[in-house]
C-alpha positions in Angstrom: -26.0 -16.8 -8.3 -24.9 -19.2 -11.4 -21.0 -19.3 -12.2 -20.4 -19.8 -16.0 -17.9 -21.9 -17.2 -15.8 -19.1 -18.6 -16.0 -17.5 -14.8 -14.9 -20.8 -13.3 -12.0 -21.1 -15.4 -11.0 -17.6 -15.0 -10.7 -18.3 -11.2 -8.8 -21.5 -11.5 -6.0 -19.9 -13.5 -6.2 -16.9 -11.1 -6.0 -19.6 -8.0 -2.8 -21.4 -9.6 -1.1 -17.9 -10.9 -1.6 -16.6 -7.4 -0.3 -19.4 -5.6 2.8 -19.7 -7.8 3.3 -16.0 -7.1 2.6 -14.9 -10.4 1.4 -11.3 -10.6 -1.9 -11.7 -13.0 -3.1 -8.8 -14.9 -6.9 -8.8 -15.3 -9.6 -6.6 -16.7 -11.4 -4.0 -14.7 -14.3 -5.0 -12.2 -17.6 -5.1 -13.7 -20.1 -2.6 -11.7 -23.0 -5.1 -11.0 -25.1 -3.9 -8.2 -24.9 -7.3 -6.6 -21.2 -7.8 -6.3 -19.5 -4.4 -6.0 -18.3 -2.4 -3.4 -16.7 0.7 -3.5 -15.8 3.9 -1.2 -19.1 4.9 0.2 -20.3 1.0 0.5 -21.7 0.1 3.8 -23.1 -2.8 5.5 -22.1 -6.3 6.2 -20.6 -6.8 3.2 -17.8 -4.4 4.1 -17.6 -5.8 7.5 -16.6 -8.8 5.8 -14.2 -7.3 3.2 -12.3 -5.2 6.1 -12.2 -8.3 8.2 -10.3 -10.3 5.3 -8.3 -7.3 4.4 -6.9 -7.3 7.9 -6.4 -10.9 8.0 -4.4 -10.8 4.9 -2.4 -7.9 6.0 -3.6 -5.2 4.1 -4.5 -2.7 7.0 -7.7 -1.0 7.0 -8.2 0.1 10.5 -11.2 -1.3 12.3 -13.8 -3.6 10.5 -16.6 -0.7 11.1 -19.0 -1.6 7.8 -17.8 1.7 6.0 -15.9 1.7 3.0 -14.1 4.8 3.6 -10.4 6.4 2.9 -8.3 3.6 5.1 -10.5 0.7 3.1 -9.8 2.3 0.0 -6.0 2.6 0.8 -6.1 -1.1 1.7 -7.7 -2.2 -1.8 -5.5 -0.4 -4.0 -2.7 -2.1 -2.1 -4.4 -5.3 -2.8 -4.8 -4.7 -6.7 -1.1 -3.4 -6.9 0.0 -6.6 -5.4 -2.3 -8.9 -7.9 -1.4 -6.1 -10.9 -5.4 -5.6 -11.0 -7.0 -2.1 -12.3 -5.8 0.1 -9.5 -9.8 1.6 -9.3 -10.8 0.7 -5.6 -13.5 -1.3 -6.8 -14.1 -4.4 -5.1 -15.9 -6.9 -7.7 -15.1 -10.6 -9.1 -11.5 -10.0 -9.8 -10.5 -8.3 -6.5 -12.4 -10.6 -4.8 -10.8 -13.3 -6.1 -7.2 -11.9 -5.5 -8.0 -11.5 -2.0 -10.0 -15.1 -1.2 -6.5 -16.6 -2.7 -3.9 -14.3 -1.7 -0.6 -15.3 -0.1 1.9 -13.7 1.9 4.3 -11.2 -0.2 7.6 -12.5 0.2 9.9 -9.6 1.1 12.4 -8.7 -1.5 15.8 -8.6 1.3 15.5 -11.8 3.3 15.4 -12.3 7.1 15.5 -9.7 9.2 12.9 -6.8 10.1 13.3 -3.7 8.2 10.2 -1.6 5.8 10.4 -2.2 2.1 9.4 0.3 -0.3 8.8 -1.5 -3.8 9.0 1.5 -6.3 7.5 -0.9 -9.1 4.5 -1.8 -7.5 4.0 1.4 -5.1 3.9 -0.5 -2.2 5.2 -0.4 1.4 6.0 -3.6 3.4 6.3 -3.8 7.1 8.8 -6.7 7.0 9.2 -8.4 10.6 11.4 -11.6 11.1 11.5 -12.0 7.5 8.1 -12.2 6.9 5.7 -9.4 5.5 3.6 -8.7 8.1 1.6 -5.6 6.6 1.0 -4.2 3.2 0.3 -0.5 2.5 -0.4 1.7 -0.2 2.3 4.3 -1.1 3.1 7.0 -3.6 6.6 8.0 -4.2 8.5 10.1 -6.1 7.0 11.1 -9.7 10.3 12.2 -11.6 9.3 15.3 -12.2 11.6 18.5 -12.1 11.0 21.0 -9.1 12.7 23.7 -7.3 13.9 24.1 -3.9 16.3 26.9 -2.7 16.7 28.0 -6.2 17.9 25.4 -7.9 15.9 22.4 -10.1 15.9 18.7 -8.6 13.9 15.6 -9.8 11.4 14.0 -7.8 13.2 10.6 -7.4 12.9 7.8 -4.7 16.3 6.3 -4.9 16.7 2.2 -4.4 19.4 1.2 -1.9 19.7 0.3 1.6 19.4 2.8 4.3 18.4 3.5 8.1 16.1 5.9 9.7 18.4 8.7 10.6 15.9 11.6 12.1 12.1 11.5 13.0 9.6 13.9 13.8 7.0 12.4 16.2 5.0 15.0 17.3 2.4 15.7 14.5 2.9 17.6 11.5 6.3 19.4 10.0 6.0 22.0 7.6 8.5 22.3 4.9 9.3 24.2 1.6 7.9 21.3 -0.5 5.0 20.5 1.6 3.6 19.1 5.2 4.9 15.6 6.6 3.2 14.2 9.0 5.5 12.2 11.8 8.3 11.6 9.4 11.0 8.9 9.7 14.1 10.1 7.7 16.1 7.5 5.6 17.7 8.9 2.9 18.8 13.0 3.5 15.5 14.5 3.1 13.3 11.4 2.0 10.9 10.0 4.6 8.1 7.5 5.3 5.3 9.9 6.5 2.0 10.4 6.7 -0.1 12.3 4.0 -3.6 13.5 3.7 -3.1 12.5 -0.4 -1.7 9.0 -1.1 -2.7 8.1 -4.6 -2.4 4.7 -6.4 0.6 5.8 -8.5 3.8 8.2 -8.1 3.1 11.8 -6.9 5.4 12.9 -4.1 8.8 14.9 -4.4 10.8 11.7 -3.4 9.2 10.5 0.2 7.3 7.5 0.9 3.7 8.5 1.5 1.5 6.6 3.9 -2.2 7.4 5.2 -1.7 9.4 8.6 -3.8 6.5 10.6 -1.2 3.6 9.0 1.4 6.5 10.1 0.0 6.7 13.6 -0.1 3.0 13.9 3.3 2.3 13.1 4.6 5.0 15.3 2.9 2.9 18.0 4.5 -0.4 17.4 7.6 1.4 17.3 8.6 0.7 13.4 9.4 4.3 12.9 12.2 4.5 15.4 15.8 5.7 14.6 18.1 3.0 13.4 15.0 1.3 11.6 16.5 -0.4 8.1 14.6 0.6 4.9 15.1 -1.4 1.8 14.0 0.4 -1.5 13.8 -1.9 -4.3 
């Protein structure tokens, strides 16, 4: 495939910007059959994509060659991290961002914790001061809702918290919906699994993750009581 001078320049700018930790806003992916992967794609290119996503910390489960729910979640996280259009389409822009991706620096310095980045809608699994994994999340959308006859706003509040209560056995049903294996950190707000995790704020204040990511974090002991949670 011939690469134009314009494309070469664009890639060089992106590589320099990513290396400097600068978020770069790029156009939507062109939908060309030879370069584009999206949900429903299959094959060796998807295997390669999944392997590189996992190595970069954008967890997508096993590299099975099927662009499904978890790969979509990982691509959304990558696109959010680099301020790309959140379309879960892997074309030249997203490929370049992944190729030159560098570890996302945590906001809270050393130590181990979860970090919820409201602006980018990401959850970071921080271990010993380094970002170990990055997940797509959906937090409070700011809209009013009713609970016990009172009106509240769906906010996820900034601050330093710790996990104070958990429900590790599966789905927990509440008045506002079902939460999968929640770890509560700010009163009734929790990190929890959900079947719907869009790339934008949509919750009542909790931080949604995929159920598979929640299982992964539970199995590694990351959802335990006392785990710090920093919301920025």
